[in-house]
TIPADO-171466 format. One record per residue (C-alpha): residue number from 1; residue in three letters; x, y, z. Coordinates in steps of 0.05 Angstrom, whole numbers, plus 5000, padded with zeros to 4 digits. Layout:
# residues N
<r nr="NUM" rest="ALA" c1="X" c2="Y" c3="Z"/>
...
***
This chain:
# residues 95
<r nr="1" rest="MET" c1="4978" c2="6632" c3="8443"/>
<r nr="2" rest="SER" c1="5038" c2="6665" c3="8410"/>
<r nr="3" rest="LEU" c1="5078" c2="6632" c3="8355"/>
<r nr="4" rest="ASP" c1="5153" c2="6630" c3="8360"/>
<r nr="5" rest="ALA" c1="5197" c2="6669" c3="8312"/>
<r nr="6" rest="LYS" c1="5219" c2="6606" c3="8275"/>
<r nr="7" rest="THR" c1="5147" c2="6585" c3="8260"/>
<r nr="8" rest="VAL" c1="5127" c2="6656" c3="8239"/>
<r nr="9" rest="THR" c1="5187" c2="6661" c3="8193"/>
<r nr="10" rest="ARG" c1="5171" c2="6594" c3="8161"/>
<r nr="11" rest="ILE" c1="5098" c2="6611" c3="8150"/>
<r nr="12" rest="ALA" c1="5117" c2="6679" c3="8121"/>
<r nr="13" rest="ARG" c1="5167" c2="6645" c3="8074"/>
<r nr="14" rest="LEU" c1="5114" c2="6594" c3="8051"/>
<r nr="15" rest="ALA" c1="5064" c2="6651" c3="8039"/>
<r nr="16" rest="ARG" c1="5118" c2="6691" c3="8003"/>
<r nr="17" rest="ILE" c1="5110" c2="6748" c3="8052"/>
<r nr="18" rest="GLY" c1="5172" c2="6791" c3="8064"/>
<r nr="19" rest="LEU" c1="5180" c2="6807" c3="8137"/>
<r nr="20" rest="LYS" c1="5226" c2="6855" c3="8172"/>
<r nr="21" rest="PRO" c1="5256" c2="6827" c3="8237"/>
<r nr="22" rest="GLU" c1="5216" c2="6877" c3="8279"/>
<r nr="23" rest="GLU" c1="5151" c2="6851" c3="8249"/>
<r nr="24" rest="ILE" c1="5160" c2="6779" c3="8269"/>
<r nr="25" rest="ASP" c1="5136" c2="6785" c3="8342"/>
<r nr="26" rest="ALA" c1="5074" c2="6825" c3="8324"/>
<r nr="27" rest="LEU" c1="5055" c2="6777" c3="8269"/>
<r nr="28" rest="GLY" c1="5066" c2="6718" c3="8316"/>
<r nr="29" rest="LYS" c1="5018" c2="6748" c3="8366"/>
<r nr="30" rest="ASP" c1="4967" c2="6763" c3="8312"/>
<r nr="31" rest="MET" c1="4971" c2="6692" c3="8284"/>
<r nr="32" rest="GLY" c1="4966" c2="6665" c3="8354"/>
<r nr="33" rest="SER" c1="4902" c2="6703" c3="8368"/>
<r nr="34" rest="ILE" c1="4872" c2="6677" c3="8303"/>
<r nr="35" rest="ILE" c1="4889" c2="6606" c3="8323"/>
<r nr="36" rest="ASP" c1="4858" c2="6618" c3="8392"/>
<r nr="37" rest="TRP" c1="4795" c2="6643" c3="8359"/>
<r nr="38" rest="VAL" c1="4791" c2="6582" c3="8313"/>
<r nr="39" rest="GLU" c1="4802" c2="6536" c3="8373"/>
<r nr="40" rest="GLN" c1="4740" c2="6565" c3="8405"/>
<r nr="41" rest="LEU" c1="4700" c2="6530" c3="8352"/>
<r nr="42" rest="ASN" c1="4717" c2="6464" c3="8386"/>
<r nr="43" rest="GLU" c1="4676" c2="6487" c3="8446"/>
<r nr="44" rest="VAL" c1="4612" c2="6496" c3="8406"/>
<r nr="45" rest="ASP" c1="4559" c2="6443" c3="8423"/>
<r nr="46" rest="ILE" c1="4538" c2="6410" c3="8358"/>
<r nr="47" rest="SER" c1="4509" c2="6347" c3="8388"/>
<r nr="48" rest="ASP" c1="4438" c2="6362" c3="8364"/>
<r nr="49" rest="VAL" c1="4459" c2="6384" c3="8294"/>
<r nr="50" rest="PRO" c1="4449" c2="6329" c3="8242"/>
<r nr="51" rest="PRO" c1="4508" c2="6313" c3="8197"/>
<r nr="52" rest="MET" c1="4507" c2="6345" c3="8129"/>
<r nr="53" rest="ILE" c1="4520" c2="6313" c3="8062"/>
<r nr="54" rest="GLY" c1="4567" c2="6348" c3="8016"/>
<r nr="55" rest="THR" c1="4533" c2="6394" c3="7966"/>
<r nr="56" rest="GLY" c1="4574" c2="6364" c3="7910"/>
<r nr="57" rest="LEU" c1="4524" c2="6307" c3="7904"/>
<r nr="58" rest="ALA" c1="4466" c2="6352" c3="7884"/>
<r nr="59" rest="LYS" c1="4451" c2="6352" c3="7810"/>
<r nr="60" rest="ALA" c1="4429" c2="6416" c3="7777"/>
<r nr="61" rest="ARG" c1="4366" c2="6415" c3="7735"/>
<r nr="62" rest="LEU" c1="4382" c2="6441" c3="7666"/>
<r nr="63" rest="ARG" c1="4335" c2="6465" c3="7612"/>
<r nr="64" rest="GLU" c1="4338" c2="6441" c3="7541"/>
<r nr="65" rest="ASP" c1="4382" c2="6483" c3="7495"/>
<r nr="66" rest="ALA" c1="4339" c2="6516" c3="7442"/>
<r nr="67" rest="GLU" c1="4362" c2="6562" c3="7387"/>
<r nr="68" rest="THR" c1="4322" c2="6626" c3="7382"/>
<r nr="69" rest="ASP" c1="4330" c2="6691" c3="7346"/>
<r nr="70" rest="GLY" c1="4318" c2="6729" c3="7410"/>
<r nr="71" rest="ASN" c1="4255" c2="6760" c3="7381"/>
<r nr="72" rest="ASN" c1="4276" c2="6829" c3="7406"/>
<r nr="73" rest="ARG" c1="4316" c2="6862" c3="7350"/>
<r nr="74" rest="GLU" c1="4282" c2="6929" c3="7357"/>
<r nr="75" rest="ALA" c1="4292" c2="6930" c3="7433"/>
<r nr="76" rest="VAL" c1="4366" c2="6916" c3="7424"/>
<r nr="77" rest="LEU" c1="4375" c2="6966" c3="7367"/>
<r nr="78" rest="SER" c1="4339" c2="7020" c3="7407"/>
<r nr="79" rest="ASN" c1="4401" c2="7022" c3="7452"/>
<r nr="80" rest="ALA" c1="4448" c2="7037" c3="7395"/>
<r nr="81" rest="PRO" c1="4473" c2="7109" c3="7391"/>
<r nr="82" rest="GLU" c1="4471" c2="7104" c3="7315"/>
<r nr="83" rest="ARG" c1="4440" c2="7053" c3="7268"/>
<r nr="84" rest="GLU" c1="4427" c2="7043" c3="7195"/>
<r nr="85" rest="GLY" c1="4368" c2="6998" c3="7181"/>
<r nr="86" rest="PRO" c1="4374" c2="6934" c3="7223"/>
<r nr="87" rest="PHE" c1="4449" c2="6946" c3="7237"/>
<r nr="88" rest="TYR" c1="4492" c2="6983" c3="7287"/>
<r nr="89" rest="THR" c1="4533" c2="7040" c3="7257"/>
<r nr="90" rest="VAL" c1="4603" c2="7044" c3="7287"/>
<r nr="91" rest="PRO" c1="4661" c2="7090" c3="7272"/>
<r nr="92" rest="LYS" c1="4714" c2="7064" c3="7224"/>
<r nr="93" rest="VAL" c1="4774" c2="7039" c3="7263"/>
<r nr="94" rest="VAL" c1="4820" c2="7013" c3="7208"/>
<r nr="95" rest="GLU" c1="4843" c2="7056" c3="7150"/>
***
């Protein structure tokens, strides 16, 4: 299947794609081959595949929010290039 120039131009305008006149035929052929490929999906036998329910109905299990101090201050501070006591030392950025 190949799309006519009018259809290709309309699709390009809707997609905000700038086309040169010499690109219209090639793009029409490319779009047509994509449509042909998608139409092949109609030939797939799905008679023995049970229908699926949308995944939007599933409810995620959430844990209770609990405030913690992280209990890993030394592990976090060990990654600091410089520290002073229990604090990061950073260069002064404002005079």
